[in-house]
N, C-alpha and C positions, 0 to 999 in steps of 0.2 A: 373885179376892179382892183383888188389888193395885189393881184399878180402883176398887173400892168404897172402899178406904183413901184413894185420891187425892181423893175427894169429901168426906171428913170435914171439912177446914177450911172448905169452902164451906157445909156443913150447919151448922157452928157459927156462921159469920157470918150466915147467914139467920136462925138462931134468935135470936141477940142483937139483930138488926135488928127482928124482930117484937116482942120484949120491949120494946125502946125505944119503938117506935111505939105499942104498947098502953098503956104507962105514961105516955106523953106526955113523955118526957125532952126538955127544952128545950135541953140543952147542945149547943154546936156547936164544931167545930174549923175555923178558917179558916187556910188555908195560902197564904202569899204566894209568888209565883214570878216572878222577873224575866223579861220577855218575851225579852230578849237571850239568856238561857240555855235558852230553849225548844228551840232547834235542837240544842243539845248533848244535851238530854234525849231528844229524838226520835231523834237519831243513835245514842245509847247504847242506847236501846230496840231500834232496828232491828238494830244490831250483835248484840245479845243474841239476838234472834229468829233471825237468819241463822246465828249460831254454833251455836245449838241445833239447827237443821235440818241443818247440815253435819255436826255431830258425830253426830247420829242416823243420817244416811245413811251416813257412814263406818263407824259401828258395825255397821250391817246388812251393808254390803259386806264388811267384814272377817269377819263371822260366816259369810256365804255362802262366802267364799274358804276359810276354815278348815274349814268343813263339807265343801267339795269336796275339799280336800287330804286331809282325814282319810278321806273315802270312797275316794279314789284309792289312798291308802296301804293301807287295809284290803283293797281289791280286789287290789292287788299281793301283799299278804301271803297272802290266800286262794288266789290263783293259784299262788304258789310252794309253798304247803302242799299244794295239790291235785296239782301236778305231781310233787312229791317223793313223795307217797303213791302216785301212779300208777306212778312209776318203781319203787318198792319192791314194789307188788302184782303188777306184770307181769313183774318180773325172773325170779322162780322159774318161772312157766308158760312163758316164752320159753326159759329154759334147759332145761326138761324137753322141750319140743318139739324143740330142737336135738339133745338126747341121743337122743330117739326116732328122729330122722332119721338119726343116725349108724349105726343098726342096719339101715338100708335100703340098697338098691343105690345107691351114690354116682353111678353112671353114668346113672341114670334122670333124664331132664330135669325131670320133675315134682318129684322130690326136691330137685334143685338149685335149682329155682325157689322152692319153699317155704322152703328154707334161706336163700336170698337175701332173701326178703321178711321173714323173722323177724329177720335181722340189720338190715335197713333199719328195721323198727319199733323195734328196741332202740335204735339210734342216734338215731332221731327223738325218742323219749321223753327220752333223755339230753340231747339238744340243747335241747329245750324247757325242761327243768329248769334247765340252765345259763343260758339266756336270761332266765328269770325271776329267777334269783339275781343276774345281772349288774346289775340295777337297784338292788341294795342292797349289793353287795360293796364292801369298802374298797379304794380304788385305791392302788397303790404308786407315788406320784408322784416323778418325777425329770426333769431336763432331757433332752429327746429331740431328736436331730438327724434330721429327717425325710428328708433326702437319704440318709443312711446306712441308715435304716430301709428306704427303698424299695429300695436296692441289695441288702440282705439278703433282702428278700421275693422279688425277682426271682431271686436266686441259689438260694433254697430251692425255688421253683417249677421252676426249670430242672433240679433233681435228681429231680423226680418223673417216672416213666415216661410218663405221659399228656401231659406238657408239655415233654418233653425236646426241645431244638433250637428251641423257639419264641423268637423275638427280641422283646425289649421295649426300647423307646427311653426312656432316662431324661433328663429335661431340668430341671436345677436350676441356678440362677444361682451363679456363683463371683465375678463382678466386678460392681460394685466391692466387694461383700461377699456372703457366702453367706446363706442364709435364717437368721433367728433360730431358736433352739431353742424348742420348746414344752414346757410342763410337763405330763407325762402318764405314764400307766402303759405302759411299753414293750411288755410282752407283749400287752396288750389292743390297743394300736394296731397292733402287728405282725399280729395275727390279723385285725383289721378290714381292713387294706390287703391282706393275703394273700387274703382273700375277694374283694375287688374286682378285683384283678389276675387271680385264678384265674377269676372270672366272665368277664372279657374274653377269656381264653384258651379257655374252654369254649364260648363262643358266637361264636367267630370261627374262621376257617380259617388254615392255615399261611401263606397268602399275604397275609393281612390285616395291617394295621398296629396296633400297640398302643403307646401312649405313657403314661408317668407323668411329670407335670410339677408343678413347684412354683413358687409366687410369693408375694410379700409384699404385704399390703394395709394398711389402716388398723387396726393393732393385731391383725391376723390373719395366719395363714399358710394358703395355699390349696393343696390337693393336687387334681390333676385326673387321672383315669384314663380315657383315651379309647381307643376302638377303631373299626375300620371293619368290624365284624362284622355279624351278622344284624339287630341292633337289636330294638326292642320296639314292638309295635303301639301307636298313640296311645291307644286306649281301655283299655290295660292298664297304662299308666305310673303312674296314681294308686294302683294296688294293689300295686306292687312292694315296698312297705315293710310290707305286712301279713304276719303270721305264716302260714306254710304256703301262701302264694299262689304259684302257678306259672302262667305264661302258656301259651297254646296253642302258641306257637312254641318252648317249652322242654321239652316233654314227652319229646323224644327224647334229652335229656341228663340223666344221673343228678343228682339233687339233692333237697333236703328243703323248699325254700321258706323257709329260716330264715337264709340267708346275709346278705341285705340288712337284715332286721330286727335281726340281731346287730350289723351295722355301725352302724346308726342308734342302737342303744342305747349302744354304745361311744362314739360321737362326742358324743352328748348328755350322757353322764356326764362328758365332758371340757369341757362348756360350749360345744360347737361345733354346727355345723349341717351337714347333708348333703342334696344334691338331685341329681336325675338328669334328663338330657335325652337323648332318643333318637328316631331315625327308623328305621322298619322298612326293612331291607335296605341301610341306610347306616351305621349304627353307634350307639354309645352313649357318653355323657360323664357321669361321676359326679364331682361337685365336693364336696370336704370342706373346710370352714372351721374352723380351730382357733385359739383365742386364743393370742397370744404369751405 
């Protein structure tokens, strides 16, 4: 309908012209225009046309961007709602299964295996829900000293039975000045770094080297977590950030495939970036960049 309305002025003009021609209206309007000003008129007309095209294209671009953002927001909301409902719906059946297993022979390997898988499924669903909620949770922002954060992470991991005795080398500058603080959510950054250092420990042996290094760049602070562990096959590196993705070389180590996606979500919520380099049987380097 709006296109029809656009042609109404043209239709009126055509009608008036036909009436004038039929009645033989002899009146004329003569417009004088200085040739020197012709170029100004042409420039003004061209500018108007170009501006019209640019405004129309920007309008379409913004409309597409807004539609994409709205679609992504709706997708995240639907995912969070689905995972929350899944967590709620499976909690009772899983609890019932564990209760039933408690009445069976605890020394039976099959019973122990089923109980372990039930617990793993319960943790997996909870972790998926938390990961979905992380993308919208409000951050508790405050200045964070990343060297102190790294030291606390290493101390916390050293207290766990599976990582007791593992040595991690910390390398943070003190001269001529320490690293600037970043503005972030301390607890979330702690969990992200904990995941990365824990991964280095899990996928390396006691004789391997693990280093956590910090450096300052152009308006950013970079954390590097490096190890000389088993590394990641080249064809699997692109998938490490996908939820529930686990490589063929990691199947012998307990895990959910949600650690690195969690790290990526935390870093991106802080306006930073994270990338990974690895060579199989040589080691892995994860680099986290956070704005100062």
